[in-house]
C-alpha positions as CSV (number, residue, x, y, z in Angstrom):
1,M,137.2,-33.9,165.3
2,E,140.6,-34.2,163.6
3,D,139.1,-36.3,160.9
4,Q,136.7,-33.5,160.1
5,L,139.5,-31.0,159.8
6,K,141.5,-33.3,157.4
7,R,141.3,-32.0,153.9
8,R,139.8,-34.4,151.4
9,P,141.1,-34.5,147.8
10,G,139.2,-32.4,145.4
11,E,137.3,-30.6,148.2
12,K,138.3,-27.1,147.1
13,I,137.6,-27.8,143.4
14,F,134.2,-29.2,144.3
15,I,133.2,-26.1,146.4
16,W,134.3,-23.8,143.5
17,F,132.3,-26.0,141.1
18,L,129.2,-25.6,143.4
19,L,129.7,-21.9,143.5
20,A,130.0,-21.7,139.7
21,F,126.9,-24.0,139.2
22,G,125.0,-21.9,141.7
23,I,125.7,-18.7,139.8
24,F,124.8,-20.3,136.5
25,A,121.5,-21.7,138.0
26,L,120.7,-18.3,139.5
27,T,121.1,-16.6,136.2
28,Q,118.8,-19.2,134.6
29,A,116.3,-18.8,137.5
30,F,116.0,-15.1,136.8
31,R,115.0,-15.9,133.3
32,I,111.9,-17.7,134.5
33,P,108.9,-15.6,133.6
34,H,106.3,-14.3,136.0
35,L,108.5,-13.3,138.9
36,E,106.1,-10.9,140.7
37,N,105.8,-12.3,144.2
38,L,107.1,-14.9,146.6
39,S,104.7,-17.6,145.4
40,S,105.6,-17.2,141.7
41,S,107.4,-19.9,139.8
42,G,110.8,-18.3,139.9
43,A,111.0,-17.5,143.6
44,F,111.9,-21.0,144.9
45,P,114.8,-21.6,142.4
46,I,116.2,-18.1,143.1
47,F,116.0,-18.8,146.9
48,I,117.7,-22.2,146.5
49,C,120.4,-20.9,144.2
50,S,121.1,-18.0,146.6
51,I,121.6,-20.5,149.5
52,L,124.0,-22.5,147.4
53,I,126.0,-19.5,146.4
54,L,126.1,-18.1,150.0
55,T,127.1,-21.4,151.6
56,S,129.8,-22.0,149.0
57,I,131.3,-18.6,149.6
58,R,131.1,-19.1,153.4
59,I,132.9,-22.5,153.1
60,L,135.6,-21.1,150.9
61,W,136.1,-18.1,153.2
62,K,136.1,-20.2,156.4
63,N,138.6,-22.7,155.0
64,R,140.8,-20.3,153.0
65,N,143.9,-21.2,155.0
66,R,143.5,-24.9,154.6
67,Y,142.8,-24.6,150.9
68,T,146.1,-22.9,150.1
69,S,148.1,-26.1,150.7
70,F,147.4,-27.7,147.3
71,R,148.1,-26.2,144.0
72,L,145.4,-26.4,141.3
73,R,147.1,-29.2,139.2
74,E,147.6,-31.3,142.3
75,E,144.0,-30.7,143.4
76,L,142.6,-31.8,140.0
77,R,144.8,-34.9,139.9
78,L,143.9,-36.1,143.4
79,G,140.3,-35.1,143.4
80,Q,139.1,-36.1,140.0
81,R,138.3,-39.7,140.8
82,F,137.1,-38.9,144.3
83,V,134.8,-35.9,143.6
84,F,134.1,-36.0,139.9
85,P,133.9,-39.5,138.6
86,G,133.1,-39.8,134.9
87,K,129.4,-40.6,135.6
88,V,128.9,-37.4,137.7
89,L,130.5,-35.2,135.0
90,I,128.4,-36.8,132.2
91,Y,125.2,-36.5,134.2
92,T,126.1,-32.8,135.1
93,L,126.3,-32.2,131.3
94,I,122.9,-33.9,130.9
95,L,121.4,-31.5,133.5
96,V,123.0,-28.5,131.8
97,L,121.6,-29.7,128.4
98,Y,118.2,-30.1,130.0
99,I,118.3,-26.5,131.4
100,F,119.2,-25.1,128.0
101,S,116.6,-27.2,126.2
102,L,113.7,-25.9,128.3
103,A,113.3,-22.6,126.4
104,P,113.5,-23.9,122.8
105,L,111.7,-27.3,123.4
106,H,109.4,-26.1,126.2
107,F,108.5,-28.1,129.3
108,F,107.0,-31.4,128.1
109,A,109.5,-32.2,125.3
110,S,112.6,-31.2,127.3
111,C,111.4,-33.1,130.4
112,Y,110.5,-36.2,128.5
113,L,114.0,-36.3,126.8
114,F,115.6,-35.6,130.1
115,L,113.8,-38.4,131.9
116,V,114.3,-40.9,129.2
117,G,117.9,-40.0,128.8
118,S,118.5,-40.2,132.5
119,F,117.0,-43.6,132.8
120,I,119.0,-44.9,129.8
121,F,122.3,-43.3,131.0
122,L,121.9,-44.4,134.6
123,K,120.7,-47.9,133.4
124,G,117.7,-47.6,135.6
125,T,115.7,-49.8,133.3
126,S,115.6,-51.0,129.7
127,I,115.4,-48.6,126.8
128,K,111.8,-49.6,126.0
129,R,110.6,-49.2,129.6
130,S,112.4,-45.8,129.8
131,F,110.1,-44.4,127.2
132,F,107.0,-45.6,129.0
133,I,108.1,-44.6,132.4
134,G,109.0,-41.1,131.1
135,A,105.6,-40.7,129.5
136,G,103.9,-42.0,132.7
137,M,105.8,-39.5,134.9
138,L,104.9,-36.6,132.6
139,V,101.2,-37.5,132.7
140,T,101.4,-37.7,136.4
141,I,103.2,-34.4,136.7
142,Y,100.6,-32.8,134.3
143,L,97.6,-34.1,136.3
144,F,99.2,-33.2,139.6
145,F,99.9,-29.6,138.6
146,Q,96.7,-29.1,136.6
147,Y,94.2,-30.5,139.1
148,I,95.8,-30.2,142.5
149,F,97.9,-27.0,142.2
150,K,95.7,-25.4,139.5
151,V,98.7,-24.5,137.4
152,I,98.1,-24.2,133.7
153,L,101.0,-25.8,131.9
154,W,100.0,-25.0,128.3
């Protein structure tokens, strides 16, 4: 039990980051068109973002006394390598770029670039195979939504 109460480096910064990301994602979720009922395309993202925001606020409030022990500069110094290694920060930027590219590039182009870029950055496969896997995944997604869920993606 004492180990669970021990404060980990970067914990407070990470919770604040999750809160900020949840608010950002919620504002983007409200921009999704066709938000008329609970089964519409924007309902699930709004629900998930709301849970993220509420749980982040609850954790910050519940642990407010523990979180006052470190100053911001010390928190950043101790927690950067533990919570936000370089790969996580870069991939977070890739995700944000993907979110912002959805509107101007639309679904297929932005998803394809996101998938290929993710495979290349995370070194999941070779560059050549990344292009083929990304295309194959988009075809699968298209067929899945078009014929199983009856969602028109065009």
